[in-house]
Backbone as a ProteinNet text record, in pm:
[ID]
protein_1_A
[PRIMARY]
MDKIIIFDTTLRDGEQAPGASLNHKEKLEVAYALAELGVDIIEAGFPVSSPGDFNAVQAVSKSVKGPVICGLARAIKADN
[TERTIARY]
-734.3	-849.3	-758.6	-806.1	-746.1	-776.3	-689.4	-716.5	-684	-766.4	-741.7	-686.2	-564.7	-501.5	-528.4	-576.9	-617	-489.5	-455.3	-321.4	-365.2	-398	-455.2	-353.8	-366.5	-267.9	-317.6	-432.8	-517.1	-434.1	-360.1	-281.8	-154.6	-118.1	-14.8	-65.8	-114	-181.3	-283.8	-369.3	-482.6	-441	-324	-282.2	-232	-189.2	-136.7	-249	-383.8	-487.2	-498.3	-519.9	-553.4	-639.2	-603	-700.5	-722.2	-646.2	-657.1	-563.3	-487.8	-366.5	-430	-371.5	-435.8	-320.8	-358.4	-284.7	-258.2	-182.8	-148.8	-270.8	-366.3	-494	-564.9	-591.5	-664.6	-610.6	-480.2	-420.8	-454.8	-446	-490.4	-633.9	-717.5	-847.5	-892.3	-830.3	-836	-774	-676.1	-594.8	-678.2	-752.9	-833.2	-960.2	-996.5	-1129.1	-1094.7	-968.7	-930.5	-906	-851.5	-833.4	-955.7	-1040.7	-1199.3	-1258.6	-1228.2	-1294.1	-1225.8	-1113.2	-1032.1	-931.4	-887.7	-759.8	-645.2	-561.4	-473.6	-334.2	-316.1	-182.2	-215.6	-170.1	-184.5	-54.3	-46.4	74.2	33	111.9	72.5	138.8	207.7	287	434.1	493.1	616.1	718.6	752	831	949.2	1026.4	1142.5	1102.1	976.9	924.3	935.9	904.2	904.1	907.4	951.6	935.3	792.7	703.6	565.9	495.3	536	491.8	575.2	710.5	777	696.8	660.6	587.9	454.1	367.3	238.5	262.2	341.8	375.6	393.2	484.3	533.1	414.3	317.1	204.1	112.5	96.3	-2.4	65.1	196.1	233.3	254.3	251.4	234.7	95.5	31.3	-126.8	-214.4	-237.3	-321.7	-286.2	-367.9	-351.2	-423.7	-363.2	-435.5	-364	-378.8	-320.9	-165.5	-102.5	55.7	63.6	146.6	164.2	294.5	295.4	418.6	424	539.8	572.4	648	608.5	664.8	815.3	906.6	1051.8	1117.5	1233	1318.8	1448.8	1509.1	1646.7	1750.1	1745.4	1824.7	1891.6	2041.7	2135.4	2093.3	2050	2020.5	1896.7	1810.2	1710.5	1731.8	1844.6	1892.2	1840.4
-2676.7	-2610.3	-2510.4	-2494.2	-2401.5	-2262.9	-2182.5	-2030.3	-1956.6	-1864.3	-1779	-1645.7	-1603.4	-1489	-1377.1	-1268.1	-1154.5	-1045.5	-1048.3	-944.4	-843.6	-732.9	-624.8	-519.6	-511.3	-419.1	-288.1	-251.4	-126.3	8	12.6	141.5	152	56.1	53.4	35.6	-82.9	-108.1	-17.4	30.3	87.1	241.7	291	424.4	413	303.4	296	334.2	328.6	355.4	479.3	512.6	676.1	741.3	857.1	930.6	875	780.5	712.5	756.2	843.4	895.4	957.9	887.6	928.8	992.7	1076.6	1160.4	1083.3	1135.1	1107.1	1075.7	1171.9	1144.6	1028	1026.4	951.8	802	781.3	650.6	599.2	684.1	642.9	605	680	645.6	519.4	463.9	341	243.9	278.1	164.4	142.4	230.4	210.2	130.6	167.2	68.1	-63.2	-83.6	-225.8	-302.3	-238.1	-310.2	-326.5	-239.8	-279.2	-403.5	-405.7	-518	-648.1	-661.4	-765.4	-819.8	-721.1	-775.9	-797.6	-904.6	-970.7	-891.6	-850.3	-782	-668.3	-560	-435.5	-389.8	-403.8	-337.5	-193.9	-113.5	31.8	118.4	61.7	147.5	119.6	212.2	170.7	269.2	274.5	360.6	450.4	371.6	439.4	519.3	501.8	597	744.9	769.3	927.2	945.1	1070.2	1097.3	1093.6	1146.9	1141.1	1001.1	904.9	769.8	707.7	738.4	688.1	732.3	845.5	896.8	857.8	823.8	779.6	617.9	557.9	408.6	400.5	507.9	505.2	542.9	634.4	657.2	550	485.4	370.8	259.4	243.3	135.4	169.6	294.6	339.6	358	386.9	415.2	305.4	230.5	120.6	-16.4	-56.9	-173.7	-303.6	-405.2	-547.4	-599.4	-543	-602.6	-600.2	-672.9	-665.8	-544.4	-457.3	-350.1	-363.4	-373.1	-399.2	-274.1	-272.6	-187.1	-265.1	-235.3	-293.1	-249.3	-360.7	-337.3	-412.4	-360.8	-430.3	-469.4	-565.5	-598.7	-524.4	-378.2	-294.1	-207.3	-216.5	-134.3	-8.9	57.6	211.5	237.3	139.4	161.5	151	151.7	140.5	268.8
844.7	756.7	658.8	553.6	455.1	494.4	442.2	468.6	357	323.1	205	264.1	191.8	250.1	122.3	174.7	78.5	75.2	-39.1	-71.1	-175.7	-104	-187.2	-242.2	-383.3	-436.3	-487.4	-425.4	-479.4	-472.6	-372.2	-352.8	-428.2	-483.4	-591.7	-718.5	-764.1	-894.9	-924.8	-831.3	-861.8	-900.9	-855.9	-894.1	-1044.6	-1094.4	-1228.5	-1332.9	-1283.5	-1383.2	-1419.3	-1536.5	-1577.5	-1486.2	-1432.2	-1354.8	-1198.3	-1160.2	-1029.7	-931	-965.4	-865.9	-726.4	-613.1	-482.4	-407.1	-338.1	-242	-108.1	-40	96	185.3	192.8	277.3	218.8	82.6	6.5	43.6	40.2	58	190.9	288	435	444	380.8	367.7	308.2	202.4	139.2	234.6	282.4	367.5	479.4	559.9	667.7	620	500.1	454.5	447.5	356.9	334.7	463.7	571	700.5	769.2	742.3	801.1	726.2	603.1	513.6	570.9	629.5	657.7	570.6	481.6	399.8	483.3	447.9	525.5	500.7	380.4	338.8	231.3	274.1	178.8	146.2	0.1	-60.2	-89.7	-0.2	2.1	-94.2	-182.8	-284.4	-326.2	-401.8	-438.2	-399.5	-264.4	-171.2	-273	-343.8	-406.3	-529.5	-565.8	-674.2	-665.7	-539.9	-525.4	-348.9	-326.9	-168.2	-119.1	-195.4	-174.2	-143.7	-225.4	-218.8	-90.1	-68.8	39.6	175.9	184.8	294.2	318.9	205.6	218.7	262.7	202.7	250.1	417.1	424.2	572.5	676.5	615.4	717.3	701.5	605	605.1	710.3	707	791.3	939.1	974.3	1093.4	1160.5	1072.9	1105.3	1095.9	1013.9	997.6	1077.9	1162.9	1246.5	1178.4	1198.8	1143	1042.7	906.9	794.5	799	734.8	718.5	583.1	626.1	532.2	454.4	330.7	261.3	134.5	79.7	-32.7	-133.8	-266.2	-378.4	-361.3	-408.8	-404.7	-524.4	-554.4	-670	-606.5	-662.9	-626.5	-707.9	-710.8	-777	-691.1	-685.4	-609	-594.7	-698.3	-695.3	-622.6	-572.1	-497.8	-341.9	-301.1	-170.9	-98.8
[MASK]
++++++++++++++++++++++++++++++++++++++++++++++++++++++++++++++++++++++++++++++++

């Protein structure tokens, strides 16, 4: 049987829209809602972009159960 996998980028791409910046608490709220909707994979942010985004992605990955939690990454040595 074929399976459709839902990969949601709201917590990363959604933040790039004007006026759509999410704080730590809001990211967790959205991530819980996405998990409740049955999303398979949540791209929680771009951790190397700021300490705040790193902490938010880490909190989502530790708190939200069910979906796979991932972060945007680049193959750039400076991002280690």
